[in-house]
N, CA, C and O atoms as a DFTB+ gen file, in Angstrom:
208 C
 N C O
     1  1     -49.410     136.049      16.964
     2  2     -47.849     136.098      17.814
     3  2     -47.285     135.974      18.282
     4  3     -46.241     135.324      18.241
     5  1     -48.306     137.260      19.731
     6  2     -47.514     137.291      20.711
     7  2     -47.217     136.504      21.430
     8  3     -46.174     136.240      22.028
     9  1     -49.135     135.681      21.343
    10  2     -48.950     134.721      22.792
    11  2     -48.001     133.862      22.018
    12  3     -47.284     133.481      22.943
    13  1     -47.523     133.309      20.957
    14  2     -46.396     132.443      20.318
    15  2     -45.086     132.280      20.956
    16  3     -44.384     131.402      21.458
    17  1     -45.085     133.728      20.664
    18  2     -43.233     134.355      21.069
    19  2     -43.014     134.048      22.961
    20  3     -42.154     133.299      23.424
    21  1     -43.794     134.660      23.596
    22  2     -44.434     134.181      24.767
    23  2     -44.268     132.690      25.151
    24  3     -43.446     132.303      25.981
    25  1     -44.948     132.052      24.611
    26  2     -44.803     130.540      24.936
    27  2     -43.739     130.020      24.709
    28  3     -43.556     128.946      25.282
    29  1     -42.799     130.462      23.948
    30  2     -41.409     129.673      23.218
    31  2     -40.791     130.072      24.200
    32  3     -40.176     129.289      24.924
    33  1     -40.856     131.855      24.490
    34  2     -39.432     132.292      25.675
    35  2     -40.028     131.185      26.576
    36  3     -40.577     131.929      27.388
    37  1     -40.256     130.176      26.927
    38  2     -40.458     129.203      28.012
    39  2     -39.179     128.268      27.961
    40  3     -38.345     127.942      28.806
    41  1     -39.338     128.022      26.842
    42  2     -38.158     126.753      26.232
    43  2     -36.773     127.648      25.799
    44  3     -35.744     126.972      25.826
    45  1     -36.643     128.742      25.495
    46  2     -35.385     129.164      25.116
    47  2     -34.624     130.106      25.719
    48  3     -35.113     130.802      26.608
    49  1     -33.231     130.266      25.289
    50  2     -32.513     130.813      26.200
    51  2     -32.774     132.397      26.325
    52  3     -33.786     132.620      25.661
    53  1     -32.322     133.524      26.861
    54  2     -32.665     134.937      26.585
    55  2     -32.170     135.599      25.891
    56  3     -32.431     136.798      25.991
    57  1     -31.164     135.124      24.794
    58  2     -30.579     135.645      23.909
    59  2     -31.535     135.413      22.621
    60  3     -31.920     136.459      22.098
    61  1     -32.107     133.846      21.853
    62  2     -32.791     133.545      21.478
    63  2     -33.608     134.369      21.715
    64  3     -33.564     135.066      20.700
    65  1     -34.739     135.019      22.706
    66  2     -35.684     135.257      23.048
    67  2     -35.843     136.607      22.180
    68  3     -36.557     136.962      21.242
    69  1     -34.830     137.177      22.953
    70  2     -34.454     138.600      22.416
    71  2     -34.200     138.937      21.255
    72  3     -34.327     140.136      21.007
    73  1     -33.695     137.882      19.986
    74  2     -34.230     138.386      18.724
    75  2     -35.145     137.564      18.339
    76  3     -35.323     137.848      17.154
    77  1     -35.568     137.042      18.512
    78  2     -37.303     136.138      18.091
    79  2     -38.008     137.585      18.608
    80  3     -38.964     137.987      17.944
    81  1     -37.557     138.396      19.798
    82  2     -38.719     139.585      19.705
    83  2     -38.532     140.731      19.174
    84  3     -39.310     141.668      18.999
    85  1     -37.277     140.578      18.890
    86  2     -37.132     142.243      17.930
    87  2     -37.588     141.922      16.716
    88  3     -38.261     142.865      16.300
    89  1     -37.520     140.568      15.535
    90  2     -37.406     140.536      14.721
    91  2     -39.544     140.455      14.603
    92  3     -40.305     140.978      13.790
    93  1     -39.720     139.886      15.378
    94  2     -41.869     140.756      15.742
    95  2     -41.887     141.972      15.167
    96  3     -42.191     142.502      14.098
    97  1     -41.291     142.342      16.652
    98  2     -41.487     143.946      16.199
    99  2     -41.400     144.227      14.792
   100  3     -42.230     144.436      13.907
   101  1     -40.043     144.165      14.855
   102  2     -39.939     144.976      13.357
   103  2     -41.000     144.438      12.240
   104  3     -41.372     145.200      11.347
   105  1     -41.254     143.715      12.285
   106  2     -42.763     143.284      11.181
   107  2     -43.743     143.535      11.960
   108  3     -44.779     143.689      11.315
   109  1     -43.852     143.626      12.884
   110  2     -45.370     144.237      13.221
   111  2     -45.042     145.931      13.124
   112  3     -45.960     146.750      13.086
   113  1     -43.823     146.259      13.095
   114  2     -43.770     147.695      12.969
   115  2     -43.875     148.654      11.094
   116  3     -43.951     149.753      10.545
   117  1     -43.808     147.314      10.885
   118  2     -43.959     147.827       9.008
   119  2     -45.195     146.971       8.844
   120  3     -45.218     146.312       7.804
   121  1     -46.306     146.839       9.722
   122  2     -47.727     146.660       9.322
   123  2     -48.812     147.462       8.831
   124  3     -49.348     148.219       9.640
   125  1     -49.341     147.420       7.329
   126  2     -50.283     148.384       7.734
   127  2     -51.330     148.988       8.473
   128  3     -51.624     150.179       8.576
   129  1     -51.947     147.783       9.070
   130  2     -52.638     148.470      10.531
   131  2     -51.621     149.238      11.710
   132  3     -52.277     149.930      12.489
   133  1     -51.039     149.234      11.810
   134  2     -49.510     150.363      12.555
   135  2     -49.787     151.575      11.981
   136  3     -50.529     152.397      12.520
   137  1     -49.056     151.808      10.555
   138  2     -49.393     152.699       9.820
   139  2     -50.665     153.425       9.973
   140  3     -50.794     154.643      10.096
   141  1     -51.698     152.422       9.946
   142  2     -52.932     153.411       9.933
   143  2     -53.484     153.789      11.446
   144  3     -54.407     154.599      11.538
   145  1     -53.052     153.342      12.335
   146  2     -53.241     153.219      13.794
   147  2     -52.366     154.147      14.343
   148  3     -52.662     154.564      15.463
   149  1     -50.722     154.831      13.483
   150  2     -50.136     156.288      14.152
   151  2     -50.559     157.401      13.913
   152  3     -50.432     158.470      14.510
   153  1     -51.450     156.910      12.348
   154  2     -51.621     158.230      11.413
   155  2     -53.661     158.526      12.547
   156  3     -54.211     159.620      12.677
   157  1     -54.169     157.246      13.065
   158  2     -55.246     158.197      13.285
   159  2     -54.894     158.914      14.748
   160  3     -55.545     159.900      15.096
   161  1     -54.088     158.502      15.385
   162  2     -53.673     158.662      16.613
   163  2     -52.917     160.334      16.250
   164  3     -53.152     161.278      17.005
   165  1     -52.236     160.453      15.314
   166  2     -51.798     161.745      15.357
   167  2     -52.840     162.920      14.533
   168  3     -52.567     164.102      14.324
   169  1     -53.743     162.390      14.259
   170  2     -54.866     163.334      13.207
   171  2     -55.878     163.094      14.315
   172  3     -56.923     163.625      13.940
   173  1     -56.080     162.419      15.762
   174  2     -56.627     162.720      16.345
   175  2     -58.137     162.219      16.254
   176  3     -59.009     162.892      16.803
   177  1     -58.468     161.020      15.553
   178  2     -59.749     160.524      15.116
   179  2     -59.421     158.859      15.399
   180  3     -58.328     158.338      15.622
   181  1     -60.565     158.321      15.321
   182  2     -60.747     156.529      15.953
   183  2     -59.711     156.224      14.224
   184  3     -59.331     156.828      13.221
   185  1     -59.691     155.207      14.706
   186  2     -58.807     154.112      13.739
   187  2     -59.639     153.036      12.629
   188  3     -60.724     152.537      12.925
   189  1     -59.067     152.824      11.556
   190  2     -59.767     152.296      10.929
   191  2     -59.561     150.952      10.204
   192  3     -59.554     150.670       9.006
   193  1     -59.372     150.103      11.490
   194  2     -58.164     149.144      11.250
   195  2     -58.953     147.838      11.158
   196  3     -60.145     147.883      11.463
   197  1     -58.439     146.733      10.789
   198  2     -58.715     145.069      10.846
   199  2     -58.663     144.503      12.529
   200  3     -59.281     143.510      12.915
   201  1     -57.923     145.237      13.272
   202  2     -57.761     144.477      14.894
   203  2     -58.565     145.934      15.345
   204  3     -58.335     147.037      14.849
   205  1     -59.626     145.614      16.485
   206  2     -60.271     146.548      17.478
   207  2     -59.011     146.815      18.636
   208  3     -59.208     147.549      19.604
């Protein structure tokens, strides 16, 4: 997702790219992987998730 956003940013204006970046960030912050990572950080333990 991030790589696609980066490449598309080369082709569009700054306003459109800012909107797309915000939408992607919103999507990622709502993911189960994000919740697990934050919980692991505060519990000072390794995280158990799909991404490494």
